[in-house]
N, C-alpha and C positions, 0 to 999 in steps of 0.2 A: 469129466466136465463137472460132475457133482461136487468134487473136491474143490475145484476152482470157485464155484459159486459159494461154497462154505467159507473159503478163505476171504473172498470179497465181502461176504456178510460180516465176518469178524472185523475186517478192516473198516467197514461202514459203522459198526458199533463203536469202534475206537474213535473215529472222527466225530461221531455224534456225541460221544461222552466228553471229548475234549472241548467241543463247543459248548456243551451244557455246563461244564465246569467254569468256563469263562463267563457264561451268563450269570452264574451265581456269584462269581468273584468281581464282576464288572462294577457293581455298585460300590463295593469296598474300595476298588481302585480309584473310582471317580471321586471318592471322598478323601482318600489318603494321598493320592498322587495327582493332584489337580494339574491339568495341562498336559499330562503324559498318557492320556487314555488311548490315543491312536497308536502310540509306540508300543504300549503294553498289548494292545489288541493284535498288532502286527507280530509281536514275539509269540503270543499264544497261537496264532494261526500258523506261524512257522514251526512251532513245536508240534502242532497237530499234523502238518505236512510231513515232517521228519518221522513222527511216529507211524504215519501211514506207510512211508517208504520202508521203515523197519519191518512192517508186516506185509511187505510187497509179495506178490505172486511171481515166481520165476517160472517162465515157460520155455526158455532156451538159455543157453550159456551166455551170461552177461546181460541178459535182457529181463527187466522186471516191470511189472505193471502194478499200479496201486491207486489210491483215492486222494492223492495229494492235491488234485486240481480243484476240489470243492473248497478247502480252506483258502487256497490261493485266490480264487474268484471272489469268495465272500469277503475276504479281507479288503480287497479293492472296492467292492460295492458298498460295504458298511463302514469301512475305515478310511477310504479315500487313498490318494497316491502315497501318503506317508506309510500307512499300514501295509499297503500292497508291496511297496519297495522293500520294507523290512522282511515281510514274509517270503518274497521271492528271493531275496539275498540269502536268507538262512537255508531255504530249500535248495537253491542252486549250489551253495557251498557244500551242503551235505551230499548232494548228488554227484558232484565232482569228486568228493573225497572217496566215495565207494567205487567210482570208475565203472568199467564194464563196456560192452560193445555198444549199448544204446545210450551212452552218456550224453553225447551231443544232441541226439533227438530228444532225450528227456529234458535237457536244459532249455531247448527251444520251445517245447510244449509248455514247460513251467512258466517261461516268460510270457508266452501267448495267453495262458490262463489268467495270470496276474493282470495283463493288459486288458483283457475282457472285463475284469472286475472294475478297473479304473474307468473304462469307457462307460460301464453301467452307472458308476457313481457320478460321472459327468452328466449323463443324460437325465438323471433324476435328482440332481443337486438342489433344485428348488422345490422338490416334492418329497413327501414322506413315502418311503418304499412300501409297496403292497405285494400281495402274493403273486400277481401277474408279472411283476418285475423279476421276482425270484424264479418263476417258471421259465421266463424268457432267458434268463441267465443260465439256467440248467440246460435248456435246449441248445444254447450257444456252446456250452462246454461239451455237450454230446456231439455236436457237429465238428467241433475242434478235434476231439479224440478220434472220431471216424476218419476225418481227413488226415490226421497225423499217422494213424496206423496204415492208411492206404498209400500215403505219399512219401513219408520220411524213409530214408534208405534202410536204416537199421531195423525198423519195425516192419516195413513191407517185405524185407528180405526173409524174415522169419514167419511171414504170414500171420502177423499178430491180429489182423482184423478178423480172419476166419477162426483163429484159435481162441481168442479171448475178447473179441470185439464187443459181443453182446453183453456179457457180464460186466466188463470194465466200463462200457458206456452207461449201462443201466444203473450200476451202483454209484458211479460218479454223479449222475443226474439226481438219483435219489438222495445221495449225501448232500448235494448242493441244496436241494429242496428242504430236506430235514434240517440241515444246519441253518439255512436261511430263515425257516419258520421259527427256529429257536431264537435266533438273533432278532427277528422281527418282533416276536413276543416280548423279549427282554427289552427292546427299545421302547415299545409301547408302555410296558410296565414302568420303565424308568421315566418316561414322559409324564405318566399319570402321577408317579411319586413326586416329580419335580413340581407339577402343578399344585398338588396338595401341600407340599412344603412351602411353595411360594405363597399360596393363599393363606396358610397358617402363619407364615412369618410376617407377611406384609399386611395382614388384616388391621384395620384401624382400631379394632377392639383389643383388649388384653386377653390373650388366650393362654391356657396352661392345662397341664394334666398332672394329677397328683396320685401317689400310691396310697395304700391302705392306711399309712401313718401320716398322711397329709404332707408328704415331702414331694417337692417338685420333680417330675420325671422329664418334662419338656415344657418350654415356654417360647413365646414368639418375641419379636424384636421390641414391641411396645412394652412388654413386661420388663425387659432388661433396662429400657430407658426409664421406666417408672421408678425402679429401684436403683438406678444409676450404676449398673454393671457394664462391663466392657463387652462381654460375650455371653451367650446363652449357657455355655458350659459352667460358668461361675455360679449359676443359680441351681444347677442340678444337685439334688440331694439335700438342699436347704428346705426349711419350713418357715412358716410365718413367725415362729419364735426367734429365728435368726434375723428377721427383717423389720419387725414391728415392735412397738412397746408391748410388754407382756400382757396387760389387760386386754388390749385389742387382739393380740395373737390368740389368747385363750378363747375369746369370744368366737373368732373365726374357726378355730380348731373344733370346738364343740359343735358349731353349726355344721361343719363339713362331716364330722363323725356321725351326726344325726342323719345326714343325707345318706351316708354309706350304710348305716345301721338299718334304716327303714326302707331304703331303696327308692324313696320318693324324691323327685327333683325339687330344687329350690329355685324359684323364678323371680327375677327382678327384686332382689333384696338390696336395700340401700347400704352402702359402705362408705367410709370416709378414710382414705389412705393417702399419705404423703401430700396432704393439702388438697386432694382432689375428691370431688363428689362422684361416686361410682355406683353403678347399678349392676349387680352380679347375679348370674344364673349358674347353678351348679347341678350337674346330672351324674348319677352313679354309672360306673363302667363295670361290665360283667364279662367273665370268661365264657367259654363254650358251654360250661356246665351251669351257668347262671349265677355263679358266685360273684359277689361284688369284689373287685380287685383295686378299685380306685375311683377317682372322679375326674370329670372334665369341667373346666370353668370358662365362662365367657363373661368378661366384665366390661361394661361400656362406660366411658367417661362422659358424665353429664354435668360437668362443672359449669360449662358455658350455658347449657340449658337451664341449670338451676339459677345461675346469675341472671339470665334473661327473664325467668319467671319472677324472680324477686324484683327486678327492675320493672316488669310489667305491672306487678301489684302496686309499686310505688307510682308508676306513671298513671295508672287508672285513677288513683286518688287526685292526681294533679290535672287530669284531662279536662275536667269542667273549667278549672281556672285558666288552663291554656287556651281553650276554645273562646273564652270570654276576652282574653287579652291578645289573641293573635291578630295580626294586621289584615289577614285575608279572610274572606267569607268561606264558610264550610257548611255543606249540607249532605244529608244521607237519605237516599230513596230506597224503598224495598223493591223486591223483584216485580211488584205490580205497579210501581211508579208512584207510590204514596210517600210523601215527605215524612221521614221519621224523626229527623233532627236537623236544626240549623242554628247558627249563631246570629247575633244581631248584625255583624259585619256582612253576612250574606244578604240580609234584607236591605241594608244600607247601600249595597252595591247596585241595586236596582230600585231606585226611589219611586218610579211610576207604578211598578208592579209589586211593591213591598207588601201591600195589604193582602195580596193573594198568597204570599209565601209564608204559610202558617202550617204548623204540625197537623198532619191528616189530610192536607190538600193533595189532589192528584196533579201530576205533571201537566196534563192537558189543560186543566183549569188555570194553572200558572201561566202557561204559554198563551192561552186565550186572552188573559189580562194583558200580557205583553203586546199582543196584536191590537187589542182595543185601544191601548194608550199610545201605539206606534213608538214604543220605547227604543226599538232597535232599528238601525238604518240599513242592515244587511239583508232584509227579507222583503219579499213582494207581498203587499197587503191585498192585492187583487184576488189571490187564491189563498185566503187566510186559513180555511179549514184543511186544505191539502198540506200547508206548511206545518200546522199543529200536529197533524197525523204523522208526518214524516219525522219531525223533531221528537215526538213522543216515542216513536219506534226505535230511535237511535240513542235513547237515554242510557241504556246499559252497555254501550260500546265504549271501548277505550279510545279516547280522542282528545285532541287539544284544539281549542278554538280561540280566535281573537275577533271580538265584535266591537262595533262602535255604537254608542248610545245617541239618542236624539240630541242631547246637550253637547255632543262632541267628545265626551270622555270615552276611553277605551277600556275594555275588560278582557282579561285572559281567563278562559273557562277550561279547566282540566277535569276530565271525567275518567274514572277508573272503576272497573267492575270487580267486585270482591268474589271470593270463591263461593260464598253463600248466595250469590245472585244480587246482592245489594249494589247500588251505584253510589260512589262517593264523588262529590263535586267540590272543587276548590276554585274560588273566584278571586282574582287579583286585579287591582287597579294598575294598569300599565299605560295610563295617559301620558305621563312624563316620558316614559321610554319610547312610546310611539312618536311623540312629538320630536324627540331627539333623533329617532330613526329617519323620520321624514326630512328633518333638517340636514342630516348627514347624507341622505340620498341626493338632495338638491345640491349640496356642496360638492358631492362626487361628480354630478353631472356638469356643474360649472367648471370643475377642475379638468374634466375630460374635454370640454369645449376649449378651455384655455390651452390644453396640450395639443389640440389639433388646429389652432388658429394662429396665424402670423400676428405678432404683437403690433407691428407698425401699420400694416395695411388693413388688418381685420379680415383677410380672406384666409382660405385653407392653406396650411403650411405643407412643407415637403413630406413630412411623415404621414399626414392624413392623405395626401395625394397618392403616395405609393400604395397605401391600402386600397384606395378607391380604384386605382389603375388595375391592380391585380383582380379585383372583384369584377370590374366592368369588362376586362379582357376575357375572363372566364365565361361571363354571361354572353358576350357577343359571340365567342367561339361556339358555345352551346346552342345559341339561337341562330347562328350563321348570319348575323347582322354586321354591318360595317362599324368600325370604331376609328375615329380620327383624333389626332393629337396636334395641337399648335404649341410650338416652343418659341417664346418671344424674348428678345434681348434688347435692352435700351442701348442705342448707338452712342458710343463715346461718353458713357455715364461717368467714368472716372474723371474725365476732363471737366464735366459739368460740376462734380463735387469739388474739384480743386478750384474752380473758378467762382462758384456761387456759395460754397460751404455746405456742410452736411445737413443743416436744417432745411435748406432749399432742396437738397437731394432727397430728403425724406418726403417733402411735400410733392416732389415730382413722382416718387414711387407710388404715393397714395393716389395721385391723379391718373397714373397709368392703370392701376388696379380698378379704379372707377370706370375708365374707358373700356376695360375688358369686361366688366360686369354689364355695361350697357350693350355690349356686342352680342352676348349670349341671350337666348330667348326662352330656354326651357329650364325647369327646376333640376333636371338630371344633368345639365352641363356643369362642369366643375372648373372653377378658376382658382389657381393656386400660385403662391409665390414659391418658385423652385429654388431660389438662392440668390442673394445679392440683387442684381438688376435683372435676373431672369424670372420669367413667368411661364406657366403652362396652362393650356385650356384643354380639357378632356371632353370629347363630344361623342357620346354613345349614339348608335344608330344614325350616324352621319357619314356620308361618303366624302370623297376628296373635294367635289364641287361645293358641297355644303360647308366644308371646313374653309374653303377659299372665301366664301361669302362672309363668314364670321371674321376671318382675318382682315378682309378689306373693310368691313364695318369698323373694326377696331382701329385700323390705320386712319380711317376718316374721322373718327371721334378724337383721336390723338392730334390729328392735324387741326381740328377745330379748336382744341385747347391752346394751340400756338404758343407752347412754352419756349421762351427765348433760350437759345444755346449758342453763344458767340463762338465757341470752339468747334462747332459742327459745320461741315461743309454745306449743310442745308439751312443753317441759321436758326434752327429750332430743334426741339427734341423729337427724334424719330426712333423707330424700332425696326429691327430685322426679324422676320418671321419664317420659321421652318415648319412645314406641314408633312405629316405622314398619315396614311390610311391603310388599314388592313382588314381582312375578314377570314373566316374559315380556318384552313390548316395553319396559316401563319400565326394567328392568335392562339391556337391550341398548342402548337409545338414551340414557337419562339415569340412569346408575347413581348419580351424586352426588345425585340428588333424594331418595334414601333417607336420606342423612345430613341433608339440608336439612329434610325432613319430621320426622325424629326431633328435630332441634334446635328446630324450631318447636313441636312438641308439648311438649318440655321447658320452653320459655319460657312457653307457655300454662299448663302445670301449676303453675309457680311464681307466675304472675300470678293464678291462681285460689285461692291460699292455701297452696301448698306441700304437701309430704307427700302428693302425689297421683301417680297413674299415668294418663297421657293418651295415647291412640293416634291417630295420623294415618297416612293412606296416600296416595301420589301420585295414586291413582285415585279414592278415595272421600272424601278430606278427613277431617274429625273423625269418629271411629268411636265412642269411649266415653271416659268419665272415671271413675276410681275413686280413692278415697283409699287411703293406704298400708295400711289395715287390710282392704281388699278390699270396702268398701261401694260400691254403685252410686251 
C-alpha cells in the first residue's frame, strides 16, 4: 500500500507541475494568441491528464488508476465548455488508444469529471471563483470516484474501492484543490495586472518609464497620441533626442539624469512640448538593492488651465468695465450679509430703496427700506419684521425669484452661493417678458374657449361635451348619484332649410339653443350642440323625472317661440327628445350606454310621430312617452 501512495504522490506532483507551468505561460499566451486562451488551456489540461495516465497505477490486468480527473474538472470550471471538451476529447482519445479491461469505465468517468467542471463553471459564471467553489468541486470529484469504483463493472469487479479507493480519491481531491488554488491565484494576479495595465494605459495623464539612459521602457496611450505614433511599441527604446528639438531634448535629458543621480524626485516642473503646456513630475526607480535603475514620469496637460488663467487675468482687467456696461444689476454679499459690491444698474432696478443699497449696508437694512417704501407687491406688510428675518435668512441659498414692483414693473432675481460663502445676486428687468407672457396666456385661454365653443350658437361644442360627459359619468359613478342625458333633434330641419334658406336655419338653431339654456337651472347643467340640428343636455345629479321636467320646459319655450314651418305637420318648428338616465354600476362599467339609450329614445320618438319626449334607461328599457305638450 505504501508503494501505491508513493506512486499517487508522484502523479500528484506531475499534475501540480503541469498546472503551474500553465500558470506561468498563460500570460504569454494571452498576449500572443489573443482569443485562443481557452483552447490552449484545454490542450494544456489534456496534456496534464494524459501525463497522469502515463504515470497511472496498475493494480490489476488492464485496469489503471490515476489523477486525470483533477485537470478534467478544473478545465471545465476555469475554462468553460470549450476547454472542457478539448481536455475530455484528448483524454478519451488517449484512454481508448491504450485499451484495457477498464477502458469503458475510464471513458465514462472521464466524461463525468469534465461535465462536473462545466456544471461548476455554469453555476459560478457571474461570480469570481473562490476557494469554497474549488473545495466543493474536489468533494464532487471524490464522490464521483467512490461511486464509479463501487458501481462500474470493471472497477467493482476488481474491488478497486477497497484496493486503491482511499489514495485515489484523496490524491484526486488534493490535486483538484492544489491545481485550483494555482489557477485561482494566477487568475487573480492576471486580473490585478490587467487593472494596472488599464489604469496605466487609459490614464488622462502622460505616463512613462525610462531606463538609466533616459530611453522609454513603457508608455501609455496618451504618450503615443502626443508624439503621433500608432502603437506603444514604436516608442520603446527611443529617447527625447529622437522626438524633440535637440536643445529641448538636452534640457530634459540633463534634468532626468540629475533626478537619477541625486535620487531626489522632481515635482511639478513646467514643460512645453508639441505645443502643449505640461506639468511634469519624475521620480527615480530603484532595484531591490537600492540602486537607481531608471525613472517614472507623470506629466499632466495644463494647456487649457494655462489658457483659462490667461483669460482670467484678461477678464479681471475688463471686469470693472463689464459691470458698468452690463444691462443687468449685479451685487455681491459676504457670508454675514454685508453688501460688498454692486453696480449702478442694481440700484436703478429698485428706485424706492436705492438709497439703502450702498457698500457696507446689511441685507436686513436694505429689506427694511423695501418694506418701509412698500416697493414690492408680493409681500405682506402686516408682519414686516417676520418677512425681513425670513428673507435675510435665505440670502445665501441658490434661488430664482420673480417679483413685481409697486409701479407694475417686474424683476427677475437670481441668487447663487459661491464656495467661499458669498452670495451673488443678478437682477434683470423682465417687465416686457412678463407682459408678453400674460398676453400669451390670455390668448391661449381665448383659443381654448374658441376650440370648445360652437361658432354658430355660442354654446359648448361636441368635443367639449364628450370631455364633460366622461368626467361627469365618472363622478356620478364614484358618488353613486344619477346622471341624465337629453338628446334633441329639430323635426324636419332639412325641409326648413330648403324652404326658408340657410340664414333662417341658422337663426332657428340659435333660438333652439336659447330655449335649451332657459330650460336648465343649474351651472353644472351642460347644453351642447351635438352636430347639425342635434343638441344634447347633460344633467348631473338628476334622475329621469327631473330630466323630463327639463325636456318639457324646453318644449314649452320652443312652442312659445312659434317659429313658422310650413313643411311640418305641426305648422311650426318642433323637436323630438330622447331621455336616458343611469347610476351606479352602469355608469362605472358602460358609461357610453347612456348616450346609446338617449339616441335610441330619440330615434323612437321621431318614429312615433315627432314632437315627442321619450325616455329609456339602460336598466329598465322604455319608461314613458309624452308629446311635446306634456300629454301622456
